[in-house]
N, CA, C and O atoms as a Maestro MAE file, in Angstrom:
{
 s_m_m2io_version
 :::
 2.0.0
}

f_m_ct {
 s_m_title
 :::
 protein
 m_atom[300] {
  # First column is atom index #
  i_m_mmod_type
  r_m_x_coord
  r_m_y_coord
  r_m_z_coord
  i_m_residue_number
  s_m_chain_name
  s_m_pdb_residue_name
  s_m_pdb_atom_name
  i_m_atomic_number
  :::
  1 25 12.896 18.722 -2.638 1 A "UNK " " N  " 7
  2 3 11.746 18.294 -3.366 1 A "UNK " " CA " 6
  3 2 11.790 16.537 -2.972 1 A "UNK " " C  " 6
  4 15 12.761 15.818 -3.208 1 A "UNK " " O  " 8
  5 25 10.478 16.075 -2.316 2 A "UNK " " N  " 7
  6 3 10.221 14.581 -1.899 2 A "UNK " " CA " 6
  7 2 10.318 13.925 -3.044 2 A "UNK " " C  " 6
  8 15 9.988 14.518 -4.071 2 A "UNK " " O  " 8
  9 25 10.707 12.806 -3.101 3 A "UNK " " N  " 7
  10 3 10.332 11.751 -4.480 3 A "UNK " " CA " 6
  11 2 9.493 10.597 -3.809 3 A "UNK " " C  " 6
  12 15 9.663 10.151 -2.675 3 A "UNK " " O  " 8
  13 25 8.695 10.263 -4.596 4 A "UNK " " N  " 7
  14 3 7.634 9.099 -4.118 4 A "UNK " " CA " 6
  15 2 7.794 7.893 -5.251 4 A "UNK " " C  " 6
  16 15 8.055 7.902 -6.454 4 A "UNK " " O  " 8
  17 25 7.501 6.809 -4.241 5 A "UNK " " N  " 7
  18 3 7.356 5.700 -4.945 5 A "UNK " " CA " 6
  19 2 6.187 4.876 -4.801 5 A "UNK " " C  " 6
  20 15 5.866 4.784 -3.616 5 A "UNK " " O  " 8
  21 25 5.573 4.359 -5.444 6 A "UNK " " N  " 7
  22 3 4.256 3.700 -5.121 6 A "UNK " " CA " 6
  23 2 4.484 2.016 -5.317 6 A "UNK " " C  " 6
  24 15 5.393 1.394 -5.867 6 A "UNK " " O  " 8
  25 25 3.261 1.566 -4.626 7 A "UNK " " N  " 7
  26 3 3.250 0.232 -4.243 7 A "UNK " " CA " 6
  27 2 1.809 0.072 -4.392 7 A "UNK " " C  " 6
  28 15 1.075 1.037 -4.181 7 A "UNK " " O  " 8
  29 25 1.261 -1.250 -4.793 8 A "UNK " " N  " 7
  30 3 0.090 -2.008 -4.896 8 A "UNK " " CA " 6
  31 2 -0.219 -3.152 -4.288 8 A "UNK " " C  " 6
  32 15 0.531 -4.128 -4.295 8 A "UNK " " O  " 8
  33 25 -1.624 -3.105 -3.576 9 A "UNK " " N  " 7
  34 3 -1.973 -4.377 -3.166 9 A "UNK " " CA " 6
  35 2 -3.016 -4.813 -4.061 9 A "UNK " " C  " 6
  36 15 -3.771 -3.966 -4.539 9 A "UNK " " O  " 8
  37 25 -3.156 -6.100 -4.358 10 A "UNK " " N  " 7
  38 3 -4.255 -6.704 -5.252 10 A "UNK " " CA " 6
  39 2 -5.181 -7.596 -4.444 10 A "UNK " " C  " 6
  40 15 -4.595 -8.520 -3.880 10 A "UNK " " O  " 8
  41 25 -6.295 -7.541 -4.288 11 A "UNK " " N  " 7
  42 3 -6.853 -8.561 -3.641 11 A "UNK " " CA " 6
  43 2 -7.197 -9.956 -4.419 11 A "UNK " " C  " 6
  44 15 -8.288 -10.165 -4.949 11 A "UNK " " O  " 8
  45 25 -6.250 -10.762 -4.412 12 A "UNK " " N  " 7
  46 3 -5.994 -11.741 -5.469 12 A "UNK " " CA " 6
  47 2 -7.182 -12.753 -5.478 12 A "UNK " " C  " 6
  48 15 -7.252 -13.405 -6.519 12 A "UNK " " O  " 8
  49 25 -8.146 -13.024 -4.518 13 A "UNK " " N  " 7
  50 3 -9.280 -13.640 -4.615 13 A "UNK " " CA " 6
  51 2 -10.138 -12.955 -4.913 13 A "UNK " " C  " 6
  52 15 -11.178 -13.566 -5.159 13 A "UNK " " O  " 8
  53 25 -10.183 -11.832 -5.017 14 A "UNK " " N  " 7
  54 3 -11.589 -10.881 -5.779 14 A "UNK " " CA " 6
  55 2 -10.885 -10.349 -7.005 14 A "UNK " " C  " 6
  56 15 -11.503 -9.393 -7.474 14 A "UNK " " O  " 8
  57 25 -9.883 -10.633 -7.619 15 A "UNK " " N  " 7
  58 3 -9.858 -10.281 -8.704 15 A "UNK " " CA " 6
  59 2 -9.966 -11.155 -10.048 15 A "UNK " " C  " 6
  60 15 -9.305 -12.170 -10.267 15 A "UNK " " O  " 8
  61 25 -10.733 -10.693 -10.742 16 A "UNK " " N  " 7
  62 3 -11.370 -11.275 -11.935 16 A "UNK " " CA " 6
  63 2 -10.592 -11.585 -13.004 16 A "UNK " " C  " 6
  64 15 -10.972 -12.402 -13.843 16 A "UNK " " O  " 8
  65 25 -9.256 -10.873 -13.086 17 A "UNK " " N  " 7
  66 3 -8.245 -10.918 -14.419 17 A "UNK " " CA " 6
  67 2 -9.033 -10.427 -15.679 17 A "UNK " " C  " 6
  68 15 -9.119 -11.020 -16.755 17 A "UNK " " O  " 8
  69 25 -9.741 -8.904 -15.242 18 A "UNK " " N  " 7
  70 3 -10.090 -8.254 -16.594 18 A "UNK " " CA " 6
  71 2 -9.064 -7.639 -17.293 18 A "UNK " " C  " 6
  72 15 -9.374 -7.342 -18.447 18 A "UNK " " O  " 8
  73 25 -7.732 -7.307 -16.890 19 A "UNK " " N  " 7
  74 3 -6.907 -6.622 -17.535 19 A "UNK " " CA " 6
  75 2 -7.098 -5.233 -17.512 19 A "UNK " " C  " 6
  76 15 -6.051 -4.591 -17.590 19 A "UNK " " O  " 8
  77 25 -7.751 -4.825 -17.459 20 A "UNK " " N  " 7
  78 3 -7.772 -3.067 -17.552 20 A "UNK " " CA " 6
  79 2 -6.905 -2.387 -16.676 20 A "UNK " " C  " 6
  80 15 -6.661 -1.193 -16.854 20 A "UNK " " O  " 8
  81 25 -6.347 -3.124 -15.613 21 A "UNK " " N  " 7
  82 3 -5.329 -2.288 -14.808 21 A "UNK " " CA " 6
  83 2 -3.907 -2.369 -15.349 21 A "UNK " " C  " 6
  84 15 -3.023 -1.523 -15.213 21 A "UNK " " O  " 8
  85 25 -3.840 -3.599 -16.020 22 A "UNK " " N  " 7
  86 3 -2.646 -3.736 -16.672 22 A "UNK " " CA " 6
  87 2 -2.644 -2.893 -17.939 22 A "UNK " " C  " 6
  88 15 -1.539 -2.523 -18.335 22 A "UNK " " O  " 8
  89 25 -3.536 -2.598 -18.513 23 A "UNK " " N  " 7
  90 3 -3.703 -1.707 -19.829 23 A "UNK " " CA " 6
  91 2 -3.257 -0.420 -19.386 23 A "UNK " " C  " 6
  92 15 -2.332 0.251 -19.845 23 A "UNK " " O  " 8
  93 25 -4.136 -0.124 -18.306 24 A "UNK " " N  " 7
  94 3 -4.038 1.447 -17.846 24 A "UNK " " CA " 6
  95 2 -2.742 1.986 -17.211 24 A "UNK " " C  " 6
  96 15 -2.580 3.194 -17.040 24 A "UNK " " O  " 8
  97 25 -1.685 0.927 -16.814 25 A "UNK " " N  " 7
  98 3 -0.714 1.091 -15.994 25 A "UNK " " CA " 6
  99 2 0.247 1.772 -16.885 25 A "UNK " " C  " 6
  100 15 0.676 1.201 -17.887 25 A "UNK " " O  " 8
  101 25 0.622 3.042 -16.540 26 A "UNK " " N  " 7
  102 3 1.728 3.497 -17.562 26 A "UNK " " CA " 6
  103 2 3.266 3.269 -17.609 26 A "UNK " " C  " 6
  104 15 3.996 3.631 -18.532 26 A "UNK " " O  " 8
  105 25 3.656 2.613 -16.476 27 A "UNK " " N  " 7
  106 3 4.852 1.938 -16.471 27 A "UNK " " CA " 6
  107 2 4.847 0.889 -16.445 27 A "UNK " " C  " 6
  108 15 5.749 0.437 -15.740 27 A "UNK " " O  " 8
  109 25 4.058 -0.024 -17.024 28 A "UNK " " N  " 7
  110 3 3.911 -1.633 -17.090 28 A "UNK " " CA " 6
  111 2 4.612 -2.544 -16.000 28 A "UNK " " C  " 6
  112 15 5.457 -3.438 -16.022 28 A "UNK " " O  " 8
  113 25 3.701 -1.756 -14.829 29 A "UNK " " N  " 7
  114 3 4.011 -2.457 -13.285 29 A "UNK " " CA " 6
  115 2 3.391 -3.729 -13.172 29 A "UNK " " C  " 6
  116 15 3.796 -4.638 -12.447 29 A "UNK " " O  " 8
  117 25 2.192 -3.771 -14.064 30 A "UNK " " N  " 7
  118 3 1.477 -4.845 -13.536 30 A "UNK " " CA " 6
  119 2 1.045 -5.874 -14.701 30 A "UNK " " C  " 6
  120 15 0.855 -5.432 -15.834 30 A "UNK " " O  " 8
  121 25 0.912 -7.052 -14.462 31 A "UNK " " N  " 7
  122 3 0.683 -8.114 -15.418 31 A "UNK " " CA " 6
  123 2 -0.247 -9.048 -14.847 31 A "UNK " " C  " 6
  124 15 -0.500 -8.967 -13.645 31 A "UNK " " O  " 8
  125 25 -0.823 -9.986 -15.618 32 A "UNK " " N  " 7
  126 3 -1.703 -11.542 -14.954 32 A "UNK " " CA " 6
  127 2 -0.867 -12.453 -14.591 32 A "UNK " " C  " 6
  128 15 -0.027 -12.846 -15.401 32 A "UNK " " O  " 8
  129 25 -0.924 -12.936 -13.387 33 A "UNK " " N  " 7
  130 3 -0.385 -13.863 -12.807 33 A "UNK " " CA " 6
  131 2 -0.543 -15.147 -13.752 33 A "UNK " " C  " 6
  132 15 -1.632 -15.391 -14.272 33 A "UNK " " O  " 8
  133 25 0.737 -16.074 -13.987 34 A "UNK " " N  " 7
  134 3 0.368 -17.098 -14.652 34 A "UNK " " CA " 6
  135 2 -0.681 -18.285 -13.666 34 A "UNK " " C  " 6
  136 15 -1.448 -19.143 -14.101 34 A "UNK " " O  " 8
  137 25 -0.409 -17.992 -12.471 35 A "UNK " " N  " 7
  138 3 -1.411 -18.820 -11.264 35 A "UNK " " CA " 6
  139 2 -2.721 -18.471 -11.365 35 A "UNK " " C  " 6
  140 15 -2.915 -17.313 -11.736 35 A "UNK " " O  " 8
  141 25 -3.801 -19.233 -11.110 36 A "UNK " " N  " 7
  142 3 -5.274 -18.617 -10.691 36 A "UNK " " CA " 6
  143 2 -5.642 -18.426 -9.544 36 A "UNK " " C  " 6
  144 15 -4.981 -19.007 -8.683 36 A "UNK " " O  " 8
  145 25 -6.417 -17.851 -9.237 37 A "UNK " " N  " 7
  146 3 -7.216 -17.625 -7.963 37 A "UNK " " CA " 6
  147 2 -8.194 -18.824 -7.415 37 A "UNK " " C  " 6
  148 15 -8.294 -19.875 -8.046 37 A "UNK " " O  " 8
  149 25 -8.732 -18.647 -6.494 38 A "UNK " " N  " 7
  150 3 -9.849 -19.697 -6.055 38 A "UNK " " CA " 6
  151 2 -10.931 -19.825 -7.090 38 A "UNK " " C  " 6
  152 15 -11.465 -20.909 -7.325 38 A "UNK " " O  " 8
  153 25 -11.245 -18.723 -7.700 39 A "UNK " " N  " 7
  154 3 -12.320 -18.851 -8.743 39 A "UNK " " CA " 6
  155 2 -11.912 -19.120 -10.238 39 A "UNK " " C  " 6
  156 15 -12.707 -19.307 -11.159 39 A "UNK " " O  " 8
  157 25 -10.506 -19.106 -10.328 40 A "UNK " " N  " 7
  158 3 -9.955 -19.859 -11.667 40 A "UNK " " CA " 6
  159 2 -9.660 -18.656 -12.366 40 A "UNK " " C  " 6
  160 15 -9.785 -18.891 -13.568 40 A "UNK " " O  " 8
  161 25 -9.325 -17.469 -12.164 41 A "UNK " " N  " 7
  162 3 -9.110 -16.159 -12.752 41 A "UNK " " CA " 6
  163 2 -7.511 -16.068 -12.543 41 A "UNK " " C  " 6
  164 15 -6.818 -16.470 -11.608 41 A "UNK " " O  " 8
  165 25 -7.193 -15.450 -13.648 42 A "UNK " " N  " 7
  166 3 -5.355 -15.152 -13.807 42 A "UNK " " CA " 6
  167 2 -5.740 -13.568 -12.922 42 A "UNK " " C  " 6
  168 15 -6.300 -12.633 -13.495 42 A "UNK " " O  " 8
  169 25 -5.406 -13.538 -11.782 43 A "UNK " " N  " 7
  170 3 -5.213 -12.345 -11.182 43 A "UNK " " CA " 6
  171 2 -4.024 -11.236 -11.611 43 A "UNK " " C  " 6
  172 15 -3.016 -11.502 -12.265 43 A "UNK " " O  " 8
  173 25 -4.372 -10.044 -11.121 44 A "UNK " " N  " 7
  174 3 -3.298 -9.317 -11.672 44 A "UNK " " CA " 6
  175 2 -2.285 -9.231 -10.300 44 A "UNK " " C  " 6
  176 15 -2.632 -9.431 -9.136 44 A "UNK " " O  " 8
  177 25 -0.876 -8.859 -10.816 45 A "UNK " " N  " 7
  178 3 0.095 -8.865 -9.857 45 A "UNK " " CA " 6
  179 2 1.145 -7.713 -10.178 45 A "UNK " " C  " 6
  180 15 1.319 -7.337 -11.337 45 A "UNK " " O  " 8
  181 25 1.806 -7.196 -9.152 46 A "UNK " " N  " 7
  182 3 2.948 -6.707 -9.743 46 A "UNK " " CA " 6
  183 2 4.191 -7.211 -10.321 46 A "UNK " " C  " 6
  184 15 4.705 -8.045 -9.576 46 A "UNK " " O  " 8
  185 25 4.932 -6.968 -11.519 47 A "UNK " " N  " 7
  186 3 5.846 -7.704 -11.931 47 A "UNK " " CA " 6
  187 2 7.040 -6.771 -12.118 47 A "UNK " " C  " 6
  188 15 8.069 -7.190 -12.647 47 A "UNK " " O  " 8
  189 25 6.925 -5.558 -11.707 48 A "UNK " " N  " 7
  190 3 8.206 -4.550 -11.866 48 A "UNK " " CA " 6
  191 2 7.766 -3.570 -10.960 48 A "UNK " " C  " 6
  192 15 7.347 -2.462 -11.295 48 A "UNK " " O  " 8
  193 25 7.885 -4.073 -9.570 49 A "UNK " " N  " 7
  194 3 7.636 -2.979 -8.733 49 A "UNK " " CA " 6
  195 2 8.502 -1.655 -8.423 49 A "UNK " " C  " 6
  196 15 7.999 -0.688 -7.851 49 A "UNK " " O  " 8
  197 25 9.871 -1.691 -8.854 50 A "UNK " " N  " 7
  198 3 10.624 -0.516 -8.732 50 A "UNK " " CA " 6
  199 2 9.886 0.436 -9.885 50 A "UNK " " C  " 6
  200 15 10.289 1.580 -9.675 50 A "UNK " " O  " 8
  201 25 9.165 0.431 -10.775 51 A "UNK " " N  " 7
  202 3 8.360 1.075 -11.831 51 A "UNK " " CA " 6
  203 2 7.205 1.780 -11.072 51 A "UNK " " C  " 6
  204 15 6.757 2.840 -11.509 51 A "UNK " " O  " 8
  205 25 6.736 1.233 -9.989 52 A "UNK " " N  " 7
  206 3 5.450 1.868 -9.732 52 A "UNK " " CA " 6
  207 2 5.702 3.038 -9.089 52 A "UNK " " C  " 6
  208 15 6.482 3.176 -8.147 52 A "UNK " " O  " 8
  209 25 4.725 4.277 -9.842 53 A "UNK " " N  " 7
  210 3 5.135 5.432 -9.322 53 A "UNK " " CA " 6
  211 2 3.581 6.160 -8.784 53 A "UNK " " C  " 6
  212 15 3.189 7.325 -8.846 53 A "UNK " " O  " 8
  213 25 2.833 4.723 -8.165 54 A "UNK " " N  " 7
  214 3 1.802 5.169 -7.269 54 A "UNK " " CA " 6
  215 2 0.647 6.299 -7.951 54 A "UNK " " C  " 6
  216 15 0.027 6.986 -7.140 54 A "UNK " " O  " 8
  217 25 0.363 6.488 -9.438 55 A "UNK " " N  " 7
  218 3 -0.487 7.029 -9.972 55 A "UNK " " CA " 6
  219 2 -1.781 6.770 -9.800 55 A "UNK " " C  " 6
  220 15 -2.615 7.537 -10.282 55 A "UNK " " O  " 8
  221 25 -2.184 5.559 -9.030 56 A "UNK " " N  " 7
  222 3 -3.630 4.986 -8.876 56 A "UNK " " CA " 6
  223 2 -4.349 4.805 -10.090 56 A "UNK " " C  " 6
  224 15 -5.547 4.531 -10.009 56 A "UNK " " O  " 8
  225 25 -3.678 4.943 -11.465 57 A "UNK " " N  " 7
  226 3 -4.607 4.439 -12.796 57 A "UNK " " CA " 6
  227 2 -5.035 3.014 -12.797 57 A "UNK " " C  " 6
  228 15 -5.996 2.684 -13.492 57 A "UNK " " O  " 8
  229 25 -4.326 2.053 -11.993 58 A "UNK " " N  " 7
  230 3 -5.006 0.920 -12.206 58 A "UNK " " CA " 6
  231 2 -6.174 0.863 -11.247 58 A "UNK " " C  " 6
  232 15 -7.278 0.423 -11.570 58 A "UNK " " O  " 8
  233 25 -5.878 1.323 -10.073 59 A "UNK " " N  " 7
  234 3 -7.079 1.287 -9.017 59 A "UNK " " CA " 6
  235 2 -8.406 1.928 -9.304 59 A "UNK " " C  " 6
  236 15 -9.528 1.535 -8.986 59 A "UNK " " O  " 8
  237 25 -7.991 3.152 -10.067 60 A "UNK " " N  " 7
  238 3 -9.126 3.993 -10.962 60 A "UNK " " CA " 6
  239 2 -9.728 3.141 -12.079 60 A "UNK " " C  " 6
  240 15 -10.836 3.531 -12.447 60 A "UNK " " O  " 8
  241 25 -9.312 2.220 -12.609 61 A "UNK " " N  " 7
  242 3 -10.261 1.788 -13.742 61 A "UNK " " CA " 6
  243 2 -10.651 0.114 -13.503 61 A "UNK " " C  " 6
  244 15 -11.176 -0.641 -14.322 61 A "UNK " " O  " 8
  245 25 -10.176 -0.216 -11.985 62 A "UNK " " N  " 7
  246 3 -10.387 -1.656 -11.678 62 A "UNK " " CA " 6
  247 2 -12.220 -1.539 -11.437 62 A "UNK " " C  " 6
  248 15 -12.612 -0.682 -10.645 62 A "UNK " " O  " 8
  249 25 -12.963 -2.174 -11.947 63 A "UNK " " N  " 7
  250 3 -14.304 -2.270 -11.736 63 A "UNK " " CA " 6
  251 2 -14.815 -2.709 -10.282 63 A "UNK " " C  " 6
  252 15 -15.812 -2.296 -9.690 63 A "UNK " " O  " 8
  253 25 -13.960 -3.564 -9.901 64 A "UNK " " N  " 7
  254 3 -14.316 -4.337 -8.339 64 A "UNK " " CA " 6
  255 2 -13.650 -3.653 -7.417 64 A "UNK " " C  " 6
  256 15 -13.561 -4.187 -6.311 64 A "UNK " " O  " 8
  257 25 -13.146 -2.586 -7.580 65 A "UNK " " N  " 7
  258 3 -12.050 -2.036 -6.446 65 A "UNK " " CA " 6
  259 2 -11.507 -2.898 -5.860 65 A "UNK " " C  " 6
  260 15 -11.858 -3.041 -4.689 65 A "UNK " " O  " 8
  261 25 -10.417 -3.847 -6.419 66 A "UNK " " N  " 7
  262 3 -9.410 -4.488 -5.598 66 A "UNK " " CA " 6
  263 2 -8.284 -4.529 -5.707 66 A "UNK " " C  " 6
  264 15 -7.619 -5.565 -5.672 66 A "UNK " " O  " 8
  265 25 -7.694 -2.977 -5.920 67 A "UNK " " N  " 7
  266 3 -6.453 -2.773 -5.785 67 A "UNK " " CA " 6
  267 2 -6.544 -1.601 -5.018 67 A "UNK " " C  " 6
  268 15 -7.432 -0.774 -5.227 67 A "UNK " " O  " 8
  269 25 -5.536 -1.443 -3.988 68 A "UNK " " N  " 7
  270 3 -4.990 -0.484 -3.071 68 A "UNK " " CA " 6
  271 2 -3.736 0.198 -3.372 68 A "UNK " " C  " 6
  272 15 -2.838 -0.633 -3.513 68 A "UNK " " O  " 8
  273 25 -3.381 1.272 -3.508 69 A "UNK " " N  " 7
  274 3 -2.216 1.982 -3.948 69 A "UNK " " CA " 6
  275 2 -1.809 2.543 -2.738 69 A "UNK " " C  " 6
  276 15 -2.611 3.194 -2.068 69 A "UNK " " O  " 8
  277 25 -0.452 2.335 -2.314 70 A "UNK " " N  " 7
  278 3 0.335 3.274 -1.489 70 A "UNK " " CA " 6
  279 2 1.012 4.194 -1.978 70 A "UNK " " C  " 6
  280 15 1.149 4.003 -3.186 70 A "UNK " " O  " 8
  281 25 1.635 5.341 -1.536 71 A "UNK " " N  " 7
  282 3 2.832 6.054 -1.838 71 A "UNK " " CA " 6
  283 2 3.760 5.999 -0.636 71 A "UNK " " C  " 6
  284 15 3.393 6.258 0.510 71 A "UNK " " O  " 8
  285 25 5.020 5.631 -0.994 72 A "UNK " " N  " 7
  286 3 5.916 5.796 0.102 72 A "UNK " " CA " 6
  287 2 7.248 6.799 -0.313 72 A "UNK " " C  " 6
  288 15 7.849 6.736 -1.385 72 A "UNK " " O  " 8
  289 25 7.479 7.519 0.548 73 A "UNK " " N  " 7
  290 3 8.802 8.339 0.274 73 A "UNK " " CA " 6
  291 2 9.896 7.833 -0.068 73 A "UNK " " C  " 6
  292 15 10.116 6.790 0.550 73 A "UNK " " O  " 8
  293 25 10.826 8.168 -0.916 74 A "UNK " " N  " 7
  294 3 12.098 7.534 -1.346 74 A "UNK " " CA " 6
  295 2 13.191 8.492 -0.463 74 A "UNK " " C  " 6
  296 15 12.871 9.620 -0.092 74 A "UNK " " O  " 8
  297 25 14.057 8.106 -0.276 75 A "UNK " " N  " 7
  298 3 15.261 9.212 0.575 75 A "UNK " " CA " 6
  299 2 16.304 9.132 -0.693 75 A "UNK " " C  " 6
  300 15 17.372 9.742 -0.653 75 A "UNK " " O  " 8
  :::
 }
 m_bond[299] {
  # First column is bond index #
  i_m_from
  i_m_to
  i_m_order
  :::
  1 1 2 1
  2 2 3 1
  3 3 4 2
  4 3 5 1
  5 5 6 1
  6 6 7 1
  7 7 8 2
  8 7 9 1
  9 9 10 1
  10 10 11 1
  11 11 12 2
  12 11 13 1
  13 13 14 1
  14 14 15 1
  15 15 16 2
  16 15 17 1
  17 17 18 1
  18 18 19 1
  19 19 20 2
  20 19 21 1
  21 21 22 1
  22 22 23 1
  23 23 24 2
  24 23 25 1
  25 25 26 1
  26 26 27 1
  27 27 28 2
  28 27 29 1
  29 29 30 1
  30 30 31 1
  31 31 32 2
  32 31 33 1
  33 33 34 1
  34 34 35 1
  35 35 36 2
  36 35 37 1
  37 37 38 1
  38 38 39 1
  39 39 40 2
  40 39 41 1
  41 41 42 1
  42 42 43 1
  43 43 44 2
  44 43 45 1
  45 45 46 1
  46 46 47 1
  47 47 48 2
  48 47 49 1
  49 49 50 1
  50 50 51 1
  51 51 52 2
  52 51 53 1
  53 53 54 1
  54 54 55 1
  55 55 56 2
  56 55 57 1
  57 57 58 1
  58 58 59 1
  59 59 60 2
  60 59 61 1
  61 61 62 1
  62 62 63 1
  63 63 64 2
  64 63 65 1
  65 65 66 1
  66 66 67 1
  67 67 68 2
  68 67 69 1
  69 69 70 1
  70 70 71 1
  71 71 72 2
  72 71 73 1
  73 73 74 1
  74 74 75 1
  75 75 76 2
  76 75 77 1
  77 77 78 1
  78 78 79 1
  79 79 80 2
  80 79 81 1
  81 81 82 1
  82 82 83 1
  83 83 84 2
  84 83 85 1
  85 85 86 1
  86 86 87 1
  87 87 88 2
  88 87 89 1
  89 89 90 1
  90 90 91 1
  91 91 92 2
  92 91 93 1
  93 93 94 1
  94 94 95 1
  95 95 96 2
  96 95 97 1
  97 97 98 1
  98 98 99 1
  99 99 100 2
  100 99 101 1
  101 101 102 1
  102 102 103 1
  103 103 104 2
  104 103 105 1
  105 105 106 1
  106 106 107 1
  107 107 108 2
  108 107 109 1
  109 109 110 1
  110 110 111 1
  111 111 112 2
  112 111 113 1
  113 113 114 1
  114 114 115 1
  115 115 116 2
  116 115 117 1
  117 117 118 1
  118 118 119 1
  119 119 120 2
  120 119 121 1
  121 121 122 1
  122 122 123 1
  123 123 124 2
  124 123 125 1
  125 125 126 1
  126 126 127 1
  127 127 128 2
  128 127 129 1
  129 129 130 1
  130 130 131 1
  131 131 132 2
  132 131 133 1
  133 133 134 1
  134 134 135 1
  135 135 136 2
  136 135 137 1
  137 137 138 1
  138 138 139 1
  139 139 140 2
  140 139 141 1
  141 141 142 1
  142 142 143 1
  143 143 144 2
  144 143 145 1
  145 145 146 1
  146 146 147 1
  147 147 148 2
  148 147 149 1
  149 149 150 1
  150 150 151 1
  151 151 152 2
  152 151 153 1
  153 153 154 1
  154 154 155 1
  155 155 156 2
  156 155 157 1
  157 157 158 1
  158 158 159 1
  159 159 160 2
  160 159 161 1
  161 161 162 1
  162 162 163 1
  163 163 164 2
  164 163 165 1
  165 165 166 1
  166 166 167 1
  167 167 168 2
  168 167 169 1
  169 169 170 1
  170 170 171 1
  171 171 172 2
  172 171 173 1
  173 173 174 1
  174 174 175 1
  175 175 176 2
  176 175 177 1
  177 177 178 1
  178 178 179 1
  179 179 180 2
  180 179 181 1
  181 181 182 1
  182 182 183 1
  183 183 184 2
  184 183 185 1
  185 185 186 1
  186 186 187 1
  187 187 188 2
  188 187 189 1
  189 189 190 1
  190 190 191 1
  191 191 192 2
  192 191 193 1
  193 193 194 1
  194 194 195 1
  195 195 196 2
  196 195 197 1
  197 197 198 1
  198 198 199 1
  199 199 200 2
  200 199 201 1
  201 201 202 1
  202 202 203 1
  203 203 204 2
  204 203 205 1
  205 205 206 1
  206 206 207 1
  207 207 208 2
  208 207 209 1
  209 209 210 1
  210 210 211 1
  211 211 212 2
  212 211 213 1
  213 213 214 1
  214 214 215 1
  215 215 216 2
  216 215 217 1
  217 217 218 1
  218 218 219 1
  219 219 220 2
  220 219 221 1
  221 221 222 1
  222 222 223 1
  223 223 224 2
  224 223 225 1
  225 225 226 1
  226 226 227 1
  227 227 228 2
  228 227 229 1
  229 229 230 1
  230 230 231 1
  231 231 232 2
  232 231 233 1
  233 233 234 1
  234 234 235 1
  235 235 236 2
  236 235 237 1
  237 237 238 1
  238 238 239 1
  239 239 240 2
  240 239 241 1
  241 241 242 1
  242 242 243 1
  243 243 244 2
  244 243 245 1
  245 245 246 1
  246 246 247 1
  247 247 248 2
  248 247 249 1
  249 249 250 1
  250 250 251 1
  251 251 252 2
  252 251 253 1
  253 253 254 1
  254 254 255 1
  255 255 256 2
  256 255 257 1
  257 257 258 1
  258 258 259 1
  259 259 260 2
  260 259 261 1
  261 261 262 1
  262 262 263 1
  263 263 264 2
  264 263 265 1
  265 265 266 1
  266 266 267 1
  267 267 268 2
  268 267 269 1
  269 269 270 1
  270 270 271 1
  271 271 272 2
  272 271 273 1
  273 273 274 1
  274 274 275 1
  275 275 276 2
  276 275 277 1
  277 277 278 1
  278 278 279 1
  279 279 280 2
  280 279 281 1
  281 281 282 1
  282 282 283 1
  283 283 284 2
  284 283 285 1
  285 285 286 1
  286 286 287 1
  287 287 288 2
  288 287 289 1
  289 289 290 1
  290 290 291 1
  291 291 292 2
  292 291 293 1
  293 293 294 1
  294 294 295 1
  295 295 296 2
  296 295 297 1
  297 297 298 1
  298 298 299 1
  299 299 300 2
  :::
 }
}
């Protein structure tokens, strides 16, 4: 049986920091950054990359579709 690990990419400049993805993440992989983007928003970022399971809950709830989810095989 193949094991998977997830990874996400957030378009930091388009993220409005609504926090919906942080709340939706079952593994607490995401949080809002302390830094702000060019628009002054605290953008979402991975804070616990090893915990990501690639479920895409974050991307599904993102109102601006700024999150891309990848699944990688783990040996």
